[in-house]
C-alpha positions in Angstrom: 9.0 24.5 6.9 7.6 27.9 7.2 8.7 30.5 4.6 11.1 32.4 4.9 10.3 35.4 6.4 7.6 34.6 7.4 5.6 32.0 9.7 3.1 29.1 8.7 -0.2 30.8 10.3 0.8 34.1 8.4 0.9 32.3 5.0 -2.7 30.2 6.4 -3.7 33.7 6.8 -2.9 34.8 3.4 -4.5 31.9 1.9 -8.2 32.7 4.3 -7.7 36.0 2.7 -6.9 34.8 -1.1 -10.0 32.7 -0.6 -13.4 33.9 -1.8 -16.6 32.5 -2.7 -16.8 28.4 -3.0 -13.3 28.2 -2.0 -14.1 30.1 1.3 -16.9 27.1 1.4 -14.1 24.8 1.2 -12.9 25.3 5.0 -15.9 23.7 6.4 -15.8 20.8 3.6 -18.5 21.7 1.6 -16.1 22.2 -2.0 -14.1 19.2 -0.8 -17.3 17.2 -1.0 -18.6 18.5 -4.1 -14.9 18.2 -5.5 -15.0 14.3 -4.4 -18.5 13.6 -5.9 -17.0 15.0 -9.4 -14.0 13.2 -9.0 -15.6 10.1 -8.5 -18.4 10.6 -11.5 -14.9 11.0 -13.9 -12.6 8.5 -12.8 -14.7 5.7 -12.1 -15.5 5.1 -15.3 -12.2 4.5 -16.6 -11.7 2.8 -13.0 -14.4 0.1 -13.7 -13.7 -0.3 -17.6 -9.7 -1.4 -16.2 -11.7 -3.6 -12.9 -13.7 -5.5 -15.7 -11.0 -5.9 -18.0 -9.4 -8.3 -15.0 -9.8 -12.2 -15.5 -13.4 -12.9 -13.7 -12.0 -14.8 -10.8 -10.2 -11.6 -9.8 -12.8 -9.3 -11.1 -15.8 -10.3 -9.1 -13.3 -9.6 -5.8 -12.3 -6.2 -6.6 -16.2 -5.4 -7.6 -17.2 -6.4 -4.5 -14.1 -4.2 -2.9 -14.8 -0.9 -4.7 -18.9 -1.6 -3.7 -20.4 -1.8 -7.2 -21.4 -5.8 -6.7 -22.4 -8.1 -3.6 -21.0 -11.2 -3.1 -23.0 -13.0 -5.5 -22.1 -11.1 -8.2 -25.3 -9.1 -8.1 -25.4 -5.4 -8.7 -24.8 -2.9 -5.5 -24.7 0.8 -4.8 -21.9 1.4 -2.7 -19.0 3.8 -2.9 -15.7 2.9 -4.5 -14.3 5.1 -1.2 -13.6 8.8 -1.1 -11.6 9.7 -4.1 -9.2 11.5 -1.9 -6.3 10.1 -4.1 -7.4 10.6 -7.9 -8.8 14.1 -6.6 -5.6 15.5 -5.9 -4.2 14.3 -9.1 -6.9 16.1 -11.0 -6.7 18.9 -8.7 -3.0 19.2 -8.9 -2.9 19.0 -13.1 -5.1 22.0 -13.1 -3.5 24.2 -10.3 -0.8 24.0 -12.7 -2.4 25.0 -15.6 -3.1 21.5 -16.7 -6.2 19.5 -18.5 -7.3 17.5 -16.0 -9.3 15.5 -18.4 -6.1 14.4 -19.9 -5.0 13.2 -16.1 -8.2 10.7 -15.6 -5.9 7.5 -16.4 -3.2 8.3 -13.8 -5.7 9.1 -11.4 -7.6 5.6 -11.9 -4.1 4.2 -11.5 -3.0 5.8 -8.3 -6.8 4.6 -7.0 -6.3 1.0 -7.8 -2.8 1.2 -6.1 -4.4 2.5 -2.8 -7.0 -0.2 -3.3 -4.6 -2.7 -3.9 -2.9 -1.8 -0.2 -6.3 -1.9 1.7 -7.4 -5.6 0.2 -4.0 -6.8 1.6 -4.0 -4.3 4.9 -7.2 -6.2 5.7 -5.5 -9.6 5.4 -2.3 -8.5 7.4 -4.7 -6.6 10.1 -7.3 -9.1 9.8 -9.9 -6.7 9.7 -13.3 -8.2 9.2 -14.9 -4.9 8.2 -14.3 -2.1 5.6 -16.9 0.4 4.5 -19.8 -1.3 6.9 -19.5 -4.6 5.4 -16.8 -8.0 5.3 -13.4 -7.5 4.0 -13.2 -9.6 1.1 -10.9 -11.5 2.7 -13.7 -12.4 5.4 -16.0 -13.3 1.9 -13.7 -14.6 -0.9 -10.5 -16.0 1.6 -7.3 -15.0 2.0 -5.7 -16.1 -0.9 -8.1 -14.7 -3.2 -8.3 -12.0 -1.3 -4.5 -11.5 -2.0 -4.1 -12.6 -5.7 -6.7 -9.8 -6.3 -5.0 -7.0 -4.9 -1.8 -8.0 -6.9 -3.6 -7.8 -9.8 -5.1 -4.8 -8.9 -1.5 -3.2 -8.9 -0.6 -4.7 -12.5 -3.8 -3.1 -13.5 -2.5 0.7 -12.2 0.5 0.1 -14.0 -0.8 -1.4 -17.2 -3.7 1.9 -17.3 -0.3 4.3 -17.1 2.0 1.9 -19.7 -1.0 2.5 -21.6 -1.8 6.4 -21.8 -0.4 7.9 -24.3 0.3 10.9 -22.6 4.2 12.6 -23.0 4.6 12.1 -18.9 2.6 8.5 -18.9 5.9 6.7 -18.5 7.5 8.8 -15.8 4.1 8.6 -14.0 4.9 5.0 -14.2 8.4 4.6 -12.6 7.3 6.9 -10.2 4.0 5.2 -9.0 5.9 1.5 -9.1 8.8 3.5 -6.9 6.0 4.8 -4.4 4.6 1.8 -4.4 8.1 0.0 -3.3 8.1 2.6 -0.4 4.3 1.8 0.7 5.5 -1.7 1.4 8.6 -1.0 2.7 6.3 1.3 5.4 4.1 -1.7 5.8 6.7 -4.1 6.6 7.6 -1.1 8.8 3.9 -0.8 10.7 3.7 -5.4 10.9 7.7 -5.6 12.5 6.4 -2.8 15.3 3.8 -5.0 16.7 6.6 -7.2 17.4 8.3 -4.4 19.3 7.2 -3.9 22.9 5.1 -1.0 24.0 8.2 1.3 24.5 10.6 -0.2 21.8 8.9 2.2 19.1 10.5 5.9 18.6 8.4 8.6 17.6 10.6 9.2 14.9 10.5 5.7 13.7 6.9 5.9 13.5 6.4 9.2 11.5 8.6 7.8 9.2 6.4 4.8 8.7 3.9 6.9 8.6 5.4 8.9 5.7 6.4 5.8 3.5 3.0 3.9 4.0 0.5 7.2 3.7 2.3 10.0 2.8 4.3 8.7 -0.4 0.9 7.9 -2.3 -0.7 11.0 -1.7 2.9 12.7 -2.5 2.9 10.5 -5.6 -0.7 11.3 -6.5 -0.2 15.0 -6.6 3.0 15.0 -8.4 1.7 12.5 -11.3 -1.1 15.3 -11.5 1.9 17.8 -11.6 4.1 15.4 -14.7 0.6 16.4 -16.7 1.2 19.7 -16.7 4.5 20.8 -15.4 8.4 20.6 -14.9 10.3 18.8 -12.6 11.0 21.1 -10.1 6.8 21.5 -9.2 6.3 18.3 -9.4 9.3 18.1 -6.3 7.0 20.6 -4.8 4.0 19.0 -5.3 5.4 15.8 -4.0 6.4 17.6 -0.5 2.9 18.9 -0.6 1.4 16.1 -1.1 3.7 14.4 2.2 3.0 16.5 4.3 -0.3 16.6 3.7 -0.5 12.5 4.2 0.8 13.1 7.5 -2.0 15.3 8.8 -3.7 12.7 7.5 -2.4 9.8 8.9 -2.5 11.9 11.8 -6.2 12.0 12.1 -6.5 8.9 10.5 -5.1 7.5 13.8 -7.1 9.5 16.2 -10.0 8.1 14.1 -8.7 4.1 14.4 -8.9 5.0 18.8 -11.5 7.3 18.8 -14.3 6.8 15.8 -17.7 6.2 16.0 -18.0 2.6 14.7 -21.1 3.8 13.4 -18.9 6.0 10.6 -16.0 4.1 10.5 -17.3 1.0 9.8 -14.7 -0.9 12.6 -15.3 -1.5 16.2 -14.3 1.3 18.4 -10.4 1.4 19.5 -10.0 -1.1 16.8 -5.9 0.2 16.5 -6.1 -0.1 20.5 -7.5 -3.8 20.0 -4.3 -5.0 17.7 -2.0 -3.2 19.9 -0.9 -0.7 17.3 1.5 1.6 17.5 -0.2 4.3 16.0 1.1 7.8 16.3 -0.7 8.7 19.0 -0.4 6.2 21.0 3.9 6.1 20.7 3.3 9.8 21.5 1.7 9.0 24.2 4.3 6.3 25.5 6.8 8.5 25.4 5.7 11.2 27.6 7.5 9.5 30.6 4.4 10.3 32.5 1.8 8.1 34.5 -0.7 7.5 31.9 2.2 6.1 29.7 3.0 3.5 32.3 -0.8 3.0 32.5 -1.0 2.3 28.7 2.6 0.5 28.3 1.1 -2.2 31.0 -2.4 -2.4 29.6 -0.4 -2.9 25.8 1.3 -6.0 27.1 -1.5 -8.1 27.6 -5.2 -8.4 25.6 -6.8 -5.0 24.7 -10.7 -5.9 24.7 -14.4 -4.5 26.4 -13.1 -1.4 29.5 -9.4 -1.6 28.7 -9.7 -0.9 25.4 -11.7 2.6 27.0 -8.9 2.4 29.6 -6.2 2.6 27.1 -7.8 4.9 25.0 -8.4 7.6 28.1 -4.8 6.8 29.3 -3.3 8.1 25.7 -5.5 10.9 26.3 -4.4 12.0 29.4 -0.4 10.9 28.4 -0.9 13.7 25.6 -1.0 11.9 22.3 -4.4 13.2 21.5 -3.5 16.7 21.7 0.2 16.0 20.4 -1.3 14.5 17.2 -3.8 17.1 16.6 -1.1 19.9 17.4 1.0 18.0 14.4 -2.0 17.6 12.0 -2.0 21.6 11.8 1.7 21.8 11.7 1.9 19.0 9.0 -0.7 20.8 7.2 1.4 24.7 7.2 4.4 23.2 5.8 2.1 21.5 3.3 0.8 24.8 1.7 4.5 26.4 2.2 5.1 23.3 -0.6 2.4 24.0 -2.6 3.3 28.1 -2.7 6.5 27.3 -3.8 4.2 25.5 -7.0 1.6 27.4 -7.3 2.7 31.1 -5.7 -0.8 32.1 -6.3 -2.8 29.9 -3.8 -6.0 31.4 -5.0 -5.6 28.9 -8.1 -4.8 25.5 -5.8 -8.4 26.4 -4.5 -8.9 22.1 -5.3 -6.0 21.4 -3.2 -6.6 23.4 -0.3 -10.0 22.3 0.0 -8.6 18.2 0.2 -6.0 19.4 2.6 -8.9 20.9 4.3 -11.3 17.8 4.3 -8.4 15.0 5.2 -7.3 17.3 8.7 -11.5 17.8 9.6 -12.4 14.5 8.8 -14.2 12.1 11.6 -14.2 8.8 9.2 
């Protein structure tokens, strides 16, 4: 909700005024890109050391998934992902006056947990590609990909269990609770696919998105806060991350329909082909318009070729695209309000604001 005595717009205007220099450049994504690159340089050595500690049969799958090796074990120069979640951990620690260097293990643990979900999601969704090459299950088979994901989840918790930082135990418990919430969100997402086009409400879909995406971004911010602050600030940071996570999911759902395959590494309209009850789709179906009826009819049968294009157009005409874009902006306004509770001087939270801007303006 907006802060008392003002509006989200007023707060965002205040943020704009307080941002100068490199922080102002963040509004165009430049600062965020540099921050993510610094995060990868800082966290990847810890992340890679952890992955290399896995038994060989699971290590090779994880190394391939992260882009560090080819399927045959030879070195590769791929990226291990955008590093948004570990960047949030380090940025939250810094915004609250902590030392980000002491939170590197926590950042690596969050990235491992995230990638465990990606391995499993690719199997569940039968996605053939990720990061412009075949997914792990396509290369190594479903059982091995699932087991490697399980090992990465356990490795994430082990990294925290072995961390000497006083906050490590609380961080481990919070991450474990987050993984359970992620699983509940994934289960709900799967259950939606078995229901008719108009049998999933927007409220259910938003709750699923918070569990599946918002929870981990909230956990990332909360873990960063644990390494620097008291419980009140941890709760505010968690709320910031959750709202930013919902904005992230809304944008991700738009990309899942209208994203450029050369950027996303997935076929055009992949979410429509899979009959996903994504947020723009559910919003469109709830619009009670002629386009909504057209979309429901299309979702009742196979979607490929021209049908995908017609379904995307129906989502647009039914207002699903506009609704998702508006909701993303609203959620970011709420996120900034929660952030201001933890960091009253928002100029000190430039990295977090840059990351928030990045996730709502990205195109891939």
